[in-house]
N, C-alpha and C positions, 0 to 999 in steps of 0.2 A: 338353758341351753348357756354355755361359756364362749364368749365372742373374741376370735385370733385375731392378733393384728400382724403384717407383715411392712419390716424396714429391705427396702431396697438401695444401696451404694452405686449409681451407675456410673465409671470414669473411664472414660474415652472410648462410649458407644455412643452414637445418635442415629435416632431411627428407629421402626418398628420395634417394640419389644411385647412380645404374646407370649402370654402365660396362664395354666390353667392350676385347678387348685382340688386338693384330692385330701380328703381326712381318713388318717389309720389310728384305728380304735383301737387299743389293746392287742396291736398286730393284724386287726382285720382291716383293708382297704375298704375305703367307702368309694362311690360312685365318682367321677367325673367331674369335673365342674363344664361348662363350654368354655372355650378360650376366647379371653380377652386382649384385648390390645392397648398395650402403652404408647404412642409417641414422648420419644427421650428428645429432649431437645437441648443444644449446647447453645456457644454464644454465636455471632455470625462469623462466617469464613471471608476472610479480605487478604486470600491471595490473587494480587493482583496480574493479570496477564494482558500483553498487550509488547509494542516494540520496544526493547530497549535502545537501540540506534532509530534516529528519524534525522530526513534531512530540512534542511532550513526550508520552512516554506509551508513543510507539507502536515498536513492533520492528523495527529496520533488519536488511535482509540483503543482506549481502555476499558477493562471491566473484571469485577467479582463476581462469585458463586452469588446467584438473586436466592434470594427466599422471602416468603409471605412474611406478612407483618413485618417488618423489618426496616428501619430508619438509615439513609446513607446520606455521608456529605463529603463531598470531593473539595481539596481545595488546594493549592499549588501557590505558593510564593511569587512563581514568574511566570510567564505564560500567556495566553488571552483561551479563557476557559469559552468556548463553542458553543458545548449543550451537553447536559448531564441529566439523564432519566434514570434513578435511582442506581443501577449498580455499576452504571454506562458512565462513561466521561470522553467527549470528545476536546483536545485542546492542541493551540497550534502556538508555537514558538519563534521569535521574529529574531531573537539574536543568537549565533551558535555556543554552546557551552553544555554542562553538565546540572540538571533539574531534576527536583524529588516532588514525587506525587502523593499526597495524604489521601486517603479513606478511613471515615469513622464509619463503623457499623452498629447498631442497638437493634434488639430486639428482647424480648421478657426474660430473657436469661442473662443477659449480660451486655458488654459492648466490645468491641475489638479493634486495634487501630492498625491499617497497613500503610506500608509506604513502596514507592517505585522509583530508581533511576530512572534517569533520560539523560540521552546522551544524544545531543542536536550538533550536526554536523554539514559543514559549509556545500553547498551543493557547486558544479561543474558548471558551463555553459555551453550549449549547443545550439549554435545557427548553422541550419543546412544551405541557406538564401530562400530568394522568395520562388514561387514556380514559374516555370517557363516553358517559352518553346523554342526547337530548333529546327533548322532543316534538316530534310535525310542524309543520312551518311555523314552529318557532324558530330564533334566530338563536344565533351564539355567540360570543364572543370569545377568542381564541389569543393568547398573548406567551411572548416565552420574552425572559432577563435581558438587559438592555442596556446597550453602553458605544459611545461615539463614535467606539470604534478598529474596532468591528465592523459588517462589511455582513451584511442577511438576504436571504435567499429563502425564500419560502411557496410550496409546492406542491399542489395537489388532481392526486394520481396525478402525470404527468410536465407537469403544465399550470400553470405559473406565475401565481400567483393574488397576492402580494403582495413589497414590497422595504423592509418598514417590522418593526422590532422584535413587530407585534402587527399583527393584522388581523381582522373581522368578518367571519364565513364563514356562509351560508346552505345549508347540508344537503337535500336532499332525499331520499337515499337515504344507506344507510350508505357513509360515505368514511373514509379515511386522508388525513391532511395530514402534511408533512413540512416540518419547517424545517431550511435549512442557513443556519449560524452561517460566516460566514468574517474571519478574521484577517490581513490584509497585514501584515508588519514589514519591516524595511530587510532582516535576513537573510531572509525567505521569507516564505513565505504556507502559512497553517494552516487548515483548517475541519473542523466536527463535522454531524454529523447529529441528530437526534429525528423519532419519529413521533408522531402522536398517533389513537387509531383516536375514530369519533365513530357511535354506532349511533342510529338513528332507534327510537322507542317507538312501537307499534302503538297506532291508535286504541284510545279506550276508550268505549262508547257506553252511560252513563247511563240508565236509566229511572225518572224519580222521578211519584209522583204525590202531588200534594200535594192534601188532602178539609180545605174551610175549615167546619166545625162551630160553628154558631151557636145559641145556645139564646136560647128567646124565652119571655120569663113575662108570663103574662096576668093583670094587676089587674083584679082586680072589686070593686066597694062594692054595697053594699046597703043 
C-alpha cells in the first residue's frame, strides 16, 4: 500500500475548509472518505472601528474584530487611555488636535498593525440657567453664552421654539426647556445640551379689609 500526500496552498482564504478523499484506481473510483474539516487561520484583523471625530472631553471607544488566542496591544502618543480589553480601547483627549491610534495584534499565524486617525475638536458652551419659578401669566427671558461661530436650537420638549442665543418663553404649566448649541468647524462638528426647568407658582389669594377711620371734632362756643 503506497501512502499518498497532498499539499494545498491557501491564499486569501480564511475559515473552515471541508474536504473528502477518493481514490481512483485505473479509472475505477473507490469509496469517498468521510468529510474532514481544516480551519484556515490568517494573521489577525486590525480594521479599527470608532469615531473619526471626537469632541474635546468626550471618551472615544474603538475596537478591532476579536479573535481567540490573539494578543492585542493599543498605544497612542497622546491622550489618556482609560481602559483596554483585548480588542477594545477607551481613550480621552484633553487638547484639540489630530492624533493617531496604533493597534498591534499577534496570533500563531503572524502579526498585524493597524492605525486610526482621530480628530479632536473644541466644544461650544451651553448654559440655559438655573431652574426657576415664576408667577402665572409671567414671561421669562432665556439666554446662553453667545459666539458668532455657534448655532442655537431651543426646544420645549421636542418642539423647536427658537434658533438664536436668547428667547422669551410664556409657560402656562411647569415646563422644561432645552438649548442645543452647535459648533461647526473645518475638522468636524460638536454640540452640547443644557436644560432649565421652569415651575409655575400657585395663585395666592389675599383678602385685605381696609377701614378708614375718621375722627370728628365738635367745636362749640358759648
